[in-house]
N, C-alpha and C positions, 0 to 999 in steps of 0.2 A: 146056901149053896155057893161055893166060890166060883167066880167067873174065870174062864180060861182065856188067855190072850193068844190070838192067832197072828202070826207074822206072815205078811204077804210079800211076795217078791214080784216086781214088775220090771220088764226089760223092753227097751225100744230098739228095734233094728230097722235100719233104712237100707233099701236096695236101690242102687243107681246103676242102670244097665245091668250087668251081671255081678257087680261088686256089692257085698254086704258090709255095712258099717254099724257098729254099736254106737248109740247116741246117748250121751249123758249131759245133763245141764251143768253149767259152771256157775257157781253162786259166790263162793267166798273169794275167788281170785279176780273179781271184776275190777278193772281200773276205771278211773274217771273217764266219762265219754262213752262207755259201753252200756247199751241199753239191756241187751240180753245176749248170752253166749252159750254155745254148745261145743262139746268135744266129740268128734267123730273118730272112731278107731276102726280101721279096715280089718275085716276078718282075715285071719291067716297071714297077716303082714304086720310090719312094724309101723306102718303109716298111721299117723295121728294128726288130725287137723282141728283147729279152733275156728268155728264159724260164728260170726257175731253180727249184730246190728249195732252200729255206733251212731253217734250224733251226726257223723259225716256220711253215713250210708253203710251198706253191707261190707263185710270184710271176711276174708278167709286166709288161713296160713298156707294153703296149698301152692305149689309151684305155678300152676296154671293161672291162678289169680295174680300172683306176684309178677309174672313175666308177660303174660299176654293181655291181661285186663287192667293192669295198674294204670290209674289216671284216666281211664276211658269212662265216659258217661254210660251208665246202665250196663257196663261190662261186668258180667257175673260168671263165676265158675259153676260147674255142675253141682257142687255142694250147696252153694247159696240158692240156686234155682230149685233144687229138690226140697230144701228146708222151707222155702217160701210156698211151694205148692202144698206142703203139708200144714201150713199155717204156724210153723215153729219160729219163723222170722216174719216181722211185719213187712 
């Protein structure tokens, strides 16, 4: 009897406050110094962010991280905080 192959689909969605984000791991595009990285795409909007753990600490491509938290110790945007709470970033 031939075995049938079943394809499974898994999707990860993150909710921060009332905003939903689709979460996908980034594997092939990692540059040196990045330990792990994720792409967050906000539902219903064109907003896309890369959230990563680097050798120098957490990083996010969102405006909040760039302008308000850049260069501050332990300064993290909501995307990094949420990913850490879920254990997706160390």
